[in-house]
ZAZA-811713 format. One record per atom (N, C-alpha, C, O, CB): x, y, z. Coordinates in steps of 0.2 Angstrom, whole numbers, plus 5000, padded with zeros to 4 digits. Atoms other than C-alpha are relative to their C-alpha. Glycine has a CB too. Layout:
N
XYZ ...
REM end
This chain:
477
499549984996 470049674925 500050065003 499850115000 500749994996 500149944997 470049804938 500650044999 501250014997 499949995008 499449965002 471249954936 500649985005 501150005003 499850075001 499450014996 472249894951 500449944998 501049945001 499849995007 499750065002 472749734943 500750014996 501249984998 499649954996 499449995003 474049804931 500650035005 501150015004 499950054995 499549974996 474849904945 500349945005 500949945006 499750055005 499750054996 474949744956 500549954996 500949934999 499449965002 499550045004 475749644942 500650044999 501250004999 499749994993 499449965000 477049784940 500449995007 501049995007 499950074998 499750014993 477349774959 500349935000 500949935003 499550015005 499750074999 477649584958 500650004996 501149964997 499449954998 499450005005 478849614943 500650035004 501150015003 499850034994 499449974997 479849734953 500349965006 500949965007 499750075003 499850044995 479849614968 500449944998 500949915001 499449985004 499650065003 480549474957 500750024999 501149974998 499649984993 499349985000 482149574955 500349984993 500849954993 500349985005 499750025007 482449554936 500550054998 500450104996 499450004994 499449955001 484149634935 500350004993 500449954991 500549995006 499849995007 484749704919 500849995000 501149995006 499950064997 499350005000 486549674913 500349935002 499949895004 500350055004 499650064998 487849534915 500149985007 500250035011 500649994996 499950024993 488049434931 500849995000 501149974996 499749935002 499350014999 489849444938 500249935001 499949905005 500250055006 499750064999 490949294937 500750015001 501150054998 499949954994 499349994999 492649284945 500449994995 500449944991 500249965007 499550015006 494049304932 500549955002 500649935008 500350074999 499550055000 495249174929 500650014996 500650054991 499749934998 499449995004 497049164923 500449945001 500549915006 500450075002 499650055000 498249034919 500750025004 501050075002 500249974993 499449984997 499749034931 500449935001 500149885001 499850025007 499650064999 501248914933 499949975007 499750005012 500750024999 500150034993 501148784947 500550025005 500450015011 500149924998 499549984995 502748854955 500450054997 500450064991 500449945003 499549955002 504048994954 500649964998 500749904999 500150055006 499450035002 505648964945 500549995006 500650035010 500450044995 499650014994 506748874958 499649995006 499949985012 500550055001 500450004994 505248864970 499749935000 499849894996 499550055000 500450065000 504148724976 499350014999 499150064998 500149975008 500749995001 502348684973 499649995006 499049975006 499849944995 500450004994 501848694991 499750075002 500150125001 500549985006 500349944998 500648834996 500250035006 500449995011 499249995000 499849974993 501048965009 499550015004 499650035010 500450074998 500549994996 499348985015 499850085001 500150114997 500049975007 500249924999 498649155022 500650035004 500850015010 499450005005 499449974997 500149265026 499950075001 500450115003 500649994995 500249934999 499249425028 500150035007 500250095008 499350024998 499949984993 499549435047 500749995002 500849995008 499549975004 499350024998 501349385047 500450065001 500550104996 500349954995 499649944999 502449515055 500849994998 501249985002 500050025007 499450025002 503949475044 500650045002 501250025002 500050004992 499449964998 505049625049 500349985007 500850005008 499750085000 499750024994 505249545066 500649954999 501049945004 499549975004 499450045001 506449425058 500650034999 501150005000 499849964993 499349975000 507749555057 500250005007 500850025009 499950074997 499850004993 507749545076 500350075002 500850075005 500549955002 499749934998 507949735078 499450045003 498950065000 500250044993 500549964996 506849815092 499850074997 499350094997 500250005007 500249935002 507049985085 499650004994 499150044993 500750044998 500450015006 506449935068 499249985002 498850014999 500349954995 500750024998 504949845076 499650065003 499050075001 500049955006 500449944997 504450005086 499850054995 499350084995 500550035005 500249955005 504550115071 499449974995 499050014993 500650014995 500550035004 503449995061 499350015003 498850035000 500249934998 500650004997 502149985074 499750075001 499150095000 500149975007 500249935000 502150175076 499750034994 499250064993 500650045003 500249975006 502050215058 499449974997 499050004994 500649984995 500650035002 500650085054 499450045003 498950045000 500049935002 500649964997 499550195066 500050074998 499450104999 500149995007 500049935001 500050365060 500250024993 500350084992 500350045006 499849985007 500650365042 499550034997 498950014997 500349944996 500549965003 499750495032 499749964994 499149974993 500350064998 500350045005 499550385017 499549955002 499049944999 500649974995 500550054997 498750245027 499450035002 498850015001 500449965005 500649974997 497650365036 499550034994 498950034994 500250065004 500449985005 497050435019 499749954997 499149954995 500550044994 500450065002 496650265013 499549985004 498949965002 500549944999 500550014996 495650235028 499450054999 498850035000 500350005008 500549955000 494750395026 499649994993 499050004993 500350075000 500450025006 494250335008 499549955001 499049954998 500549984994 500550064998 493450185016 499450045003 498850025001 500349955005 500649974997 492350305026 499650034994 499050034995 500250065005 500449975005 491850395010 499749954996 499149964994 500550044995 500450055004 491450235001 499449975004 498949965001 500549954998 500650034996 490350175015 499450055000 498950035000 500250005008 500549955001 489450345014 499649994994 499050004993 500350075002 500250005006 489250324996 499549944999 499049944996 500549994994 500450065000 488550144998 499350015003 498849995001 500349945004 500749994997 487150215010 499650044996 499050044997 500250045007 500449965004 486550324996 499749964995 499349984991 500450064997 500250045005 486150174985 499449955003 499349965009 500649964997 500550044998 484750044985 499450035002 499250084998 500249965006 500649974998 483150084994 500050085001 499550114999 499749975006 500049934998 483750254999 500050044993 499850104994 500750025003 500049965007 483950304980 499350004997 499250034992 500549984996 500650015003 482150244976 499450045004 498950055001 499849935000 500549974996 481150334990 500250085001 500750105002 499949975007 500049934998 480850524991 499450035002 498949995002 500350044993 500649974998 479650644997 500150045007 500650035010 499449955001 499949974994 479350755012 499350035003 498850025000 500550065000 500649974996 478150845024 500050084999 500550115000 499949985007 500049935000 477551025021 499450025005 498949995006 499950034993 500549974996 476551135033 500050075000 500650104999 500149985008 500149935000 475951315033 499450025005 499049995006 499950034993 500549974996 474951425044 499950074998 500450114999 500149995008 500149945002 474151585038 499550045004 498950015006 499850004992 500549964996 473251725048 499950064997 500350104995 500350015008 500249945003 472251865041 499350025001 498949985004 500250004993 500749985000 470651955039 499649974995 499849964989 499950085000 500450035005 469151885030 499550054997 499650114999 499649945002 500549955003 467751965020 499650045005 499450095004 499649974994 500449974995 466751995035 500450055005 500150075010 499749955004 499649964995 468152095044 500349965006 500749995009 499650065002 499750044994 468551955056 500749984998 500949984993 499549955002 499350035001 470251875059 499949935000 499649905004 500550035006 500150085000 470451695054 500749974999 501250014996 499549984994 499450035001 471851575054 499949934995 499449904997 500349975007 500050065005 472151445040 500649965001 501249984999 499950024993 499450045000 473251295043 499949954995 499449924993 500049965007 500050055005 473751175030 500749955001 501249985002 500150034993 499550055000 474851015030 500049954994 499449934992 500049965007 500050055005 475450895017 500549955000 501149975003 500050044993 499550055000 476350735014 500049974993 499549954990 499949945005 499950015007 477050694997 500549944999 501149964997 500150064995 499550055001 477950524996 500049984992 499549984989 499849935004 499950025007 478650454980 500549935000 501049935003 500350054995 499650065000 479350274976 500149984993 499649974989 499649955004 499850025007 480250224960 500149925001 500449905005 500650034997 500050075000 479950034956 500749984996 500850004991 499449974997 499450025004 481649954952 499949944996 500149884998 500649985006 500350065004 480849844939 500649964997 500649904997 499650024994 499450035004 482549804930 500650005004 501249995001 500050034993 499450014996 483749804944 500550065000 501150055001 500349944999 499549955001 484549974940 500350025007 500950035008 499750064996 499749984994 484650024958 500449955004 500849965007 499450025005 499650054997 485149854964 500749994997 501249985000 499649934998 499450015003 486549854951 500550065003 501150055004 500050014993 499749944998 487050034957 500349985007 500950005009 499650065000 499850024993 487149964975 500549955000 501049955004 499449985004 499550055001 488149814969 500650034998 501250015001 499749954995 499449965002 489349934961 500350035006 500950035007 499850054995 499749974994 489550034977 500349965005 500849975008 499450055003 499850054995 489749884988 500749974997 501249975001 499549945001 499450025003 491149814976 500550055001 501150045002 499949984993 499649955000 491949984976 500350015007 500850025009 499750074998 499850004993 491949984995 500549955002 500949965006 499350005005 499550064999 492749814996 500750014997 501250005000 499749944997 499449985003 494049874984 500450055004 501050055005 499950024993 499749954997 494350024994 500349985007 500950005009 499550065002 499850034994 494549925010 500749964999 501149975003 499549955003 499450045001 495849815002 500650054998 501250034999 499949954994 499549955001 496749974996 500450025006 500950045006 499750064996 499649994994 497150005014 500649955001 501149975003 499550005006 499450055000 498149845014 500650024995 501150014997 499749934999 499549985004 499049904999 500450065002 501050065002 499750014993 499749944997 499450065007 500549985006 501050015006 499550055003 499650024995 500149975022 500649964997 501249975000 499649955005 499450035003 501249865011 500550054997 501150054998 499849954995 499649945003 501850025002 500450035006 501050055005 499650054996 499749974994 502250105019 500649955003 501149985004 499550015006 499550054998 503149945025 500650004996 501250004998 499749935001 499450015004 504249935010 500450075000 501050065000 499750004992 499649935000 504750125011 500350005007 500950025007 499550064999 499749994993 505050125030 500649955001 501149975003 499549995005 499550054999 506049955030 500650024996 501250014998 499749934999 499549995005 507050005015 500450065002 501050065002 499750024993 499749954998 507450175022 500449995007 501050025008 499650065001 499650024994 507950105039 500649964998 501149975001 499549965005 499450045003 509049975030 500650054997 501250044999 499849954995 499549955002 509850125021 500450045005 501050055005 499650044995 499749964995 510150225036 500549965004 501149995005 499450025006 499550054997 511050075045 500649994995 501149984998 499749945002 499450015005 512050045029 500550075000 501150065001 499749994993 499649945000 512650235029 500450005006 500950035006 499650064998 499649994994 513050225047 500649955000 501149975002 499549985006 499550055000 514050065044 500650024995 501250024997 499849934998 499549985005 514950135029 500450065003 501050065001 499750024993 499649944997 515350295038 500549975006 501050005006 499550055003 499650024994 516050195053 500649964996 501249974999 499649945004 499450035004 517150095040 500550054998 501150044998 499749954994 499649945002 517750255033 500450035005 501050055004 499650054996 499749974994 518150325050 500649965002 501149985004 499550025006 499550054998 519150165054 500650014995 501150004997 499749935000 499550005005 520050185037 500450075001 501050075000 499750004993 499749944998 520450365042 500549995005 501150025005 499550065001 499650024995 521150305058 500649964998 501249985000 499749975006 499450045003 522250175049 500550044996 501150034997 499749944996 499649965004 522850295037 500450065004 501050085002 499750044994 499649964995 523350415051 500649975003 501149995003 499550035005 499550044998 524350275058 500549994995 501149994997 499749945003 499550015005 525150245042 500450074999 501050064998 499749984993 499749935001 525550435040 500550015006 501150035005 499550065000 499550004994 526350425058 500649964999 501249985000 499649985006 499450045001 527450285053 500550034995 501150024995 499749934997 499649975005 528050365037 500450065003 501050075001 499550034994 499649954997 528450525047 500649985004 501150015004 499550055004 499550034996 529450415059 500649984996 501249994997 499749955004 499550035004 530350335045 500450064996 501050064994 499749964994 499749955003 530650505037 500650035005 501150055002 499550064998 499649984995 531450565053 500749955000 501249985002 499750015007 499450054999 532550405053 500450004993 500949964993 499749935002 499750005006 533050435035 499849954995 500249934990 500750005001 500250065004 532150285028 499450014995 499249974991 499949945004 500549985004 530750375019 500150074997 500650104999 499350005004 499949945004 530550515007 499450055001 498950035004 500249994993 500549955000 529550675006 499449984995 498849994997 500250074998 500550035004 528650584992 499549955003 498949955003 500349974993 500450054996 528150445004 499550045004 498950025005 500449965004 500449964995 527450575016 499450034996 498850034998 500450065003 500549975004 526450665002 499549954998 498949964998 500350034994 500450065002 525750494996 499549985006 498949975005 500449944997 500450024994 525150455014 499550055001 498950045003 500549985006 500549944999 524350625016 499550004995 498950014997 500450075000 500550005006 523450604999 499549955002 498949965001 500349994993 500450064999 522750435004 499550025006 498950015006 500449945002 500449974994 522150515021 499550054998 498950045000 500450035005 500549945003 521350665012 499449964996 498949994996 500450054996 500550035004 520450545000 499549975004 498949975003 500449954995 500550034996 519650445014 499650055004 499050045004 500449965005 500449954997 519150605023 499550034995 498950054997 500450065003 500449975005 518350665007 499349964999 498849994997 500350014993 500650055001 517150515006 499550005005 498949985005 500249934998 500450014994 516450535023 499450055000 498850025002 500450025006 500649965001 515250685020 499449974996 498849984998 500250074998 500550035004 514350595007 499649955003 499049945003 500249984993 500350064996 513950445018 499650035005 499050015007 500649965003 500449974995 513450565032 499350034997 498850035000 500450055004 500649975003 512250655020 499549944998 498949954999 500250044994 500450065002 511550485014 499649985006 499049965006 500449944997 500450024994 511150435032 499550055002 498950045004 500650005006 500549954998 510350605036 499349994995 498850004998 500350074999 500650015005 509250585020 499549945002 498949955001 500250004993 500450064998 508650415025 499650015006 499049995007 500549935001 500349984993 508250475043 499450054998 498950045001 500450025005 500549965001 507250615036 499449974996 498849994997 500350064995 500650045004 506250495024 499649965005 499049965005 500349964995 500450034994 505850395040 499650045004 499050025005 500549965004 500449954996 505250545049 499450024996 498850034999 500450065002 500549985004 504150595035 499549945000 498949955000 500250014992 500550065000 503350415034 499749995007 499149975007 500449934999 500350004993 503050425053 499650065002 499350065007 500649995005 500349944998 502350595052 500350035006 499950065010 499249995000 499749984994 503550645065 500650054999 500950054993 500349945005 499449965001 504950785067 500649964999 500749905003 500150055005 499450045001 506650725061 500550005006 500949955007 500350024994 499549994995 507650785076 500049945005 500549915006 499950075004 500050064996 507150655089 500249944997 500549905000 499350005004 499950075003 507250515077 500850004998 501149954999 499649994993 499349995001 509050575072 500449985007 500849945007 500250074998 499750014993 509450575091 500049935002 500549905004 499750045005 500150074998 508750405093 500549954996 500849914999 499349984999 499650045004 509650325078 500750015000 501149974999 499850004993 499349995000 511250405081 500449965005 501049965005 500150085002 499750054995 511550285096 500349944996 500749904999 499549985005 499750055004 511950165082 499749935000 499249935004 500749995002 500350075001 511549985077 500349974994 500650004990 499250014999 499850045006 511949845066 499650004994 499050024995 500149935003 500450005006 511449825049 499549945000 499749895002 500449994993 500550054999 509749725048 500249944995 500449954990 499350034998 499950065004 509949545042 499549955002 499349945007 500749975002 500550044999 508549425040 500249935003 500849915001 499649984993 499850064996 508649265051 499649944997 499849884999 499950015007 500450065002 507349155042 500050004992 500150054989 499350005003 500150005007 506949095025 499249984999 499149924998 500449944996 500750015001 505049115023 499849974993 500149994988 499650075001 500250045006 504149005011 499750054995 499350094997 499549945002 500349965005 503649084994 499349984999 498950024997 500449994994 500750035002 502148974991 500049994993 500549984990 499550055002 500150015008 501448964973 499750064998 499450105001 499649934999 500349945003 500849094961 499350015002 499050075003 500150004993 500749994999 499049054964 499950035007 499350065008 499749935000 500149974993 499249114983 499950074999 499650105003 500649985004 500049925001 499449294976 499350024999 499150075001 500450024995 500749995001 497549284971 499750025007 499250065007 499749954997 500349994993 497149284990 500550045004 500250085008 500049935003 499549974996 498749354998 500150084998 500450115003 500649975001 499849935002 499049514988 499350055000 498950034996 500350004993 500649965000 497749654992 499950044994 499350054992 500150055006 500149975006 498049744976 499749964995 499349984991 500750034997 500450055005 497549584966 499350005002 498950004998 500449945001 500750014997 496049564977 499650074998 499050074997 499949985007 500349945001 495649754975 499850014992 499350034991 500450065002 500249995007 495749744956 499549954998 499149974994 500749984996 500650055001 494549594956 499450035002 498950034999 500149935004 500649974998 493349694966 499850064995 499250084994 500050035007 500149955005 493549844954 499749974994 499350014991 500750044999 500350045006 493149724940 499349995001 498850004997 500449944998 500750014998 491549674949 499650065000 499050064998 500049975007 500449945000 491049854951 499950024993 499350054992 500450065004 500149985007 491349884933 499449964996 499049994992 500650004996 500550045003 490249744928 499350025003 498850024999 500149925002 500649984997 488849804940 499850074996 499250084995 500050015007 500249945004 488949974931 499749994993 499350034991 500750045000 500350015006 488549894915 499349985001 498950004997 500449934997 500750024999 486949824922 499650065002 499050075000 500049955006 500349944999 486549994929 499850044994 499350074993 500450055005 500049965006 486850074912 499449974995 499150004992 500650004996 500550045004 485749934903 499350025003 498850034999 500149935001 500649994997 484349964916 499750084998 499150094998 500050005007 500249935001 484350154912 499750014993 499350064992 500650055000 500350005007 483850114894 499249975000 498949984995 500449964995 500650035000 482250024900 499550055004 499750095007 500049945004 500549964997 480550094906 500050015007 500349965010 499349984998 500049994992 480350164924 499350025002 499050064999 500550055002 500749994997 478750164934 500150035007 500550005011 499649945001 500049974994 478550274949 499350015003 498950025000 500450075000 500649994997 477250284962 500050065005 500550075008 499849935005 500049944996 476750444970 499350025003 498850005000 500350064996 500649984997 475450514981 500050065005 500650085006 499749945004 500149944995 474850664992 499549995005 498949975003 500050074996 500549994995 473950685008 500050075002 500550095005 500149955006 500049934998 473350855012 499450015005 498949995005 499850054994 500549984994 472450925028 500050075000 500550115001 500249975007 500249934999 471651095028 499350015003 499249975008 500150044993 500750004997 469851145031 499749944998 499249915001 499650064997 500250075002 469550985021 500649964999 501149984998 499550014994 499550045001 470550835019 500049974993 499449954991 500149945005 500050035007 471050755002 500749964999 501249975003 500050064995 499450055002 472250624995 500049984993 499449984990 500049945005 499950025007 472850564979 500649954999 501049955003 500150064995 499550055001 473850414973 500049984993 499549964990 499949945005 500050035007 474450354956 500749984998 501249995001 499850064995 499450025003 475750284945 500250034994 499750054990 500049924999 499849975006 476750354931 500649964996 501049935000 500350075001 499650045004 477750274917 500550054996 500250104993 499749954995 499549965004 479350354909 500449954996 500849914999 500550045005 499650045004 480050264894 500550044996 500350084992 499549964995 499549965004 481650334887 500049984993 500249924991 500750005003 500050015007 481450344868 500550044996 500950014992 499350014998 499649955005 482250494860 500750005002 501150014998 499750075001 499350004998 483850474870 500349935000 500849925003 500150045007 499750065000 484150294867 500749994997 501149964999 499549954996 499350015002 485650314856 500550035005 501149995006 500150054994 499549984995 486550414870 500049955005 500649945008 499850075003 499950054994 486050284883 500349944997 500749915001 499249985002 499650065003 486650144871 500750015000 501149975002 499749984993 499349985000 488250234869 500350005007 500949975008 500250074997 499750004993 488450254888 500149935002 500549915006 499550045005 500050074998 488050064891 500649974996 501049934999 499449974998 499550035004 489350024877 500750025004 501249985004 500050024993 499449974997 490650134886 500149965007 500749945009 499950075002 500050044994 490250044903 500349934999 500749905002 499450005004 499750075002 490549874894 500750004999 501149955001 499649974995 499350005001 492149924888 500550015006 501049995007 500250064995 499749994994 492649994905 500149935004 500649925007 499750055004 500050064997 492249824912 500549954997 500949925001 499349965000 499550045004 493349734899 500750025002 501249995003 499950004993 499449974998 494749854904 500249985007 500849975008 500050074999 499950024993 494549814922 500249935001 500649915005 499350015004 499850074999 494649624919 500850004997 501149965000 499649964995 499350015002 496249654909 500550035005 501150015006 500150044993 499649974994 496949764923 500149955005 500649955008 499650075003 499950054995 496649624935 500549954998 500949935002 499349975001 499550055003 497549504924 500750035000 501250005002 499849984993 499449965000 498949634922 500350005007 500949995009 500050064997 499849994993 499049654941 500249935003 500749935006 499450025005 499850074998 499149464944 500749984997 501149965001 499549954998 499450025003 500549444931 500650045003 501150025004 500050014993 499449954997 501549594939 500149975007 500749985009 499750075000 499850034993 501349514956 500449945000 500949935003 499349985003 499650065001 502049354950 500750024998 501249995001 499749954994 499349985002 503549444942 500350035006 500950025007 499950054994 499749974994 503849544958 500349955004 500849965007 499450045004 499850054995 503949384968 500649974997 501249965000 499549955001 499450035003 505149304955 500650045000 501150025002 499849984993 499449965001 506249454953 500350015007 500950015008 499850074997 499849994993 506349484972 500449945003 500949945006 499450025005 499750074998 506749294975 500750004997 501249985000 499649944998 499450015003 508149304962 500550055003 501150045004 499950024992 499649944997 508849474970 500349975006 500849985008 499650065000 499850024993 508849394987 500549945000 501049945003 499449975004 499650065001 509749234981 500750034998 501250015001 499849954995 499449975002 511049344972 500450045005 501050045006 499950044993 499749954995 511349464986 500349955005 500849975008 499450045003 499750054995 511649314998 500749974997 501149975001 499549945001 499450025003 512949254986 500650055001 501250045002 500049984993 499549954999 513749424986 500350015007 500950035008 499750074997 499849994993 513749435005 500649955001 501149975004 499449995004 499550054998 514749275006 500750014997 501250005000 499749934998 499349985003 516049324993 500350065003 500950075003 499850004992 499749944998 516249495000 500349995007 500850025009 499450055001 499750024994 516549415017 500749974999 501249985003 499649965005 499350035001 517949315010 500550054998 501150045000 499949944994 499549955002 518749465002 500250045005 500850065006 499650044994 499849964994 518749565018 500549965004 501049995006 499450015004 499550044996 519549415027 500750004997 501250005000 499749935001 499450005004 520849405013 500450065001 501050065002 499949984993 499749945000 521249585013 500250025007 500750065007 499650064997 499849984993 521349605032 500749965001 501149995004 499549975005 499350034999 522749475031 500550034996 501150044998 499949924998 499649975004 523549555017 500350075003 500950085003 499750024993 499849944997 523549725026 500549995006 501050035007 499450055001 499650014994 524249655042 500749984998 501250005001 499749945004 499450025003 525649575032 500450054997 501050064998 500049944995 499749955004 525949725022 500350055005 500950085004 499550044996 499849954995 526149835038 500749975003 501250015004 499550015006 499450034997 527449715045 500650004995 501150024997 499949925002 499550005005 528449705029 500250074998 500850084997 499849964994 499849935001 528349895027 500550025005 501050065004 499450044999 499549984994 529149915044 500749974999 501250005001 499749985007 499450035001 530449795039 500450024994 500950004993 499949925000 499749975006 530749885023 500049964994 500449974989 500750025002 500050055006 530349745011 499450024996 499349984991 500049935003 500649985004 528649825005 500050074999 500250115004 499449975003 500149935001 528449994997 499450035003 498949995005 500150014993 500649964997 527250125004 499449994995 498949994997 500250075001 500550015005 526350114987 499649945001 499049935001 500250014993 500450064999 525949934990 499650005006 499049975006 500649945001 500350004994 525449965008 499350044999 498850025001 500450035006 500649965001 524250105003 499549974995 498949974996 500250074997 500450035004 523550004989 499649945003 499049935002 500449974994 500450064997 523149855000 499550035005 499050005006 500649965004 500549974996 522349975013 499450024996 498850014999 500350065004 500649985005 521250044999 499649944998 499049954998 500350044994 500450065002 520749874994 499649975006 499149955005 500549944997 500350024995 520349825011 499350045002 498850025003 500450005007 500549964998 519249975014 499449994994 498849994996 500250084999 500450015005 518449944997 499649945001 499049935000 500350004993 500350064998 518049765002 499550015005 499049985005 500549955001 500549994994 517249815018 499450044998 498950035000 500450045006 500649965002 516149945010 499649964995 499049964995 500250064996 500450045004 515649814997 499649955004 499149935002 500549964995 500450054995 515149695011 499450045003 498950015003 500549975005 500549964997 514149835019 499450014995 498850004996 500250065003 500549995006 513249865002 499749934999 499149934997 500450024994 500350075001 512949675000 499549995005 499049965004 500649954999 500550014994 512149665017 499450044999 498950025000 500450025007 500549965002 511149815012 499549974995 498949974996 500250074998 500450035006 510549734996 499649945002 499149935000 500549984994 500450064998 510149565004 499450025005 498949995004 500549965004 500549984996 509149645018 499450034996 498850024998 500250055006 500649975003 508149755006 499749954995 499149964995 500450064995 500350055005 507849614993 499649955004 499149935002 500549964996 500450044996 507249505007 499350045002 498850015002 500349985007 500649964999 506049645012 499550004994 498950004995 500150075003 500450005007 505449664994 499749934999 499149934996 500450024995 500350075001 505149474993 499449995005 498949975003 500549955002 500550004995 504049485009 499450044997 498850024998 500250025007 500549955002 503049635002 499749974993 499149974993 500350074998 500350035006 502849544985 499649945001 499149934997 500649984995 500450064998 502149384993 499350035003 498849995002 500449965004 500649984997 500949495002 499949995008 499449995011 499449974997 500050014993 501449475020 499950065004 500250115003 500749965002 500149954995 500849585034 499550064998 499550115002 500750035001 500449945002 499549695025 499450015004 499150065004 499849994993 500549994996 498249665038 500250025007 499850025012 499549945000 499849984993 499249725053 499950075000 500250114997 500849985001 500249934999 498649885060 500550025006 500649995011 499350025001 499549984995 499849995071 499650035006 499050035006 500550054997 500349964994 499550095087 500150074999 500750094999 500349975007 499949935002 499250275084 500350045007 500150035012 499350034999 499849954995 500250405094 500449965006 500449985012 499550045003 499650044995 501350275104 500750014999 501050034994 499849924999 499350005000 503050265109 500349944997 500149894998 500350015008 499850065004 504050155097 500349955005 500349895004 500650034996 499750054996 504950075112 499549965004 499649905006 500450045005 500550044997 503350025119 499549964996 499149924998 499550055004 500450045005 502549965103 500349964996 500149944990 499650064996 499650055004 503849855097 499749934999 499849904993 500749995003 500450065000 502749705100 499250014999 498849975000 500149965006 500849995001 501049795096 499849994993 500249984989 499950075003 500350015007 499949785081 499449965000 499449905002 500649974995 500650045001 498149735078 499949974993 500349994989 499450045002 500150035007 497449635064 499450034997 498950045001 499949925001 500549975003 496349725052 499649954996 499849914992 500250054995 500450055003 494849615047 499650024994 499249984991 499549985005 500449985006 494249715032 500149964994 499749954990 500350074998 499950055006 495049595020 499549945001 499249924996 500749975000 500550054999 493949455028 499350024998 498949994995 500049975007 500649975001 492449565027 499950014992 499349994990 499950075003 500149995008 492749605008 499949934997 499549934992 500650044998 500150065003 492949425004 499449965002 499149934997 500649955003 500650034998 491449365014 499450044996 498950004993 499850015007 500549965004 490349505005 500049984993 499549984989 500050075001 500050015007 490949454988 499949934999 499949914993 500750024998 500150075001 490649274991 500749964998 500749904996 499649994994 499450035002 492549234989 500249955005 500749925004 500550055000 
REM end
């Protein structure tokens, strides 16, 4: 056998790609066929559905489109993708090849007293043979991490949408509650005027006046807290948009109705979450990366062969080429411990994926229940408002006629104001729980906004981010 045959055999073994470690298999989990109270009909791909448009609020549409393009948390998530792409480029063949070119030129006198120039150049390449797939596993790990990072952008978008829509709903609630309170103040001023007129006519007492003034003062005292809640919600919106709060306050001060969903989007089935929730898909890719890391750790325990050579040109030319073998022996216990740690990390990643799936199912179920209960509260609160409006109207008439006491009138007015505020709160809860339901299902995470745009011009804008499809294609999903 010639000396080159063992080297050729090693080269063929490297090309065969005998990768160390376990092969990744998509995890599985038992899920119910449907949600409690839901159907067994799948919802399909919902990642591009602009569910916030169902509120039919152009101002909200514009804020969403603007924020998707310039929210800092989303931009940070996108920048992590850039970092992960750069990390991927350092793996694979790039990690196996090294070497460089050196050159020098020396000028000086020789023994004969003359001046001479000596030029020298060298090329020293080195190649590590990936016999057991350690580099391949490292690249597989980096690719899975990149895919997880891309999906994390979708999770960041859903988090942004949840915060922005919730704060917008809160802002409109506080506006509505403040308007109700101001109307109550006007009503109680009118009651106070009536009491003063009756006092002048001798049919009311100073106690009646004091009671009417106390009721008016009580209504006035609740207004600042509502105005403060409105300001806080707008400030939160400005932070999410990475914009100053002043212009946004001016824009929203023009007023608007409380958002109310107009449709009943299908829930789908729990299994839909495996495809539609970016955090679930990201957790699955993180698990794949952890499994690849086990293979890289196993390969580190095995022998490594590197090929190196040099080519030198000077007054004479020379070259050399050879192979070297490195077998880790003395540090095997440490390498084995590192591999065991990676295996445990992979098992933890699988458990984290299962936990993410179960939490996603719980989120949908809880949001659905909240939405249903909030709808019931809205209906009952409307009935209460209508009933108390009639009671207050009759109380005013009978009070003027002298058949109802002032205490009864003030009590009924207070009950009406309370019912109206309860209705506003129920509308807020229903709108918020509906938004939470859309987020829990995974709607809209692939919608990208328009950076630096006027909200009024971007109400119908928004591109589709294809990174989720890329991650699924690369993972074989």
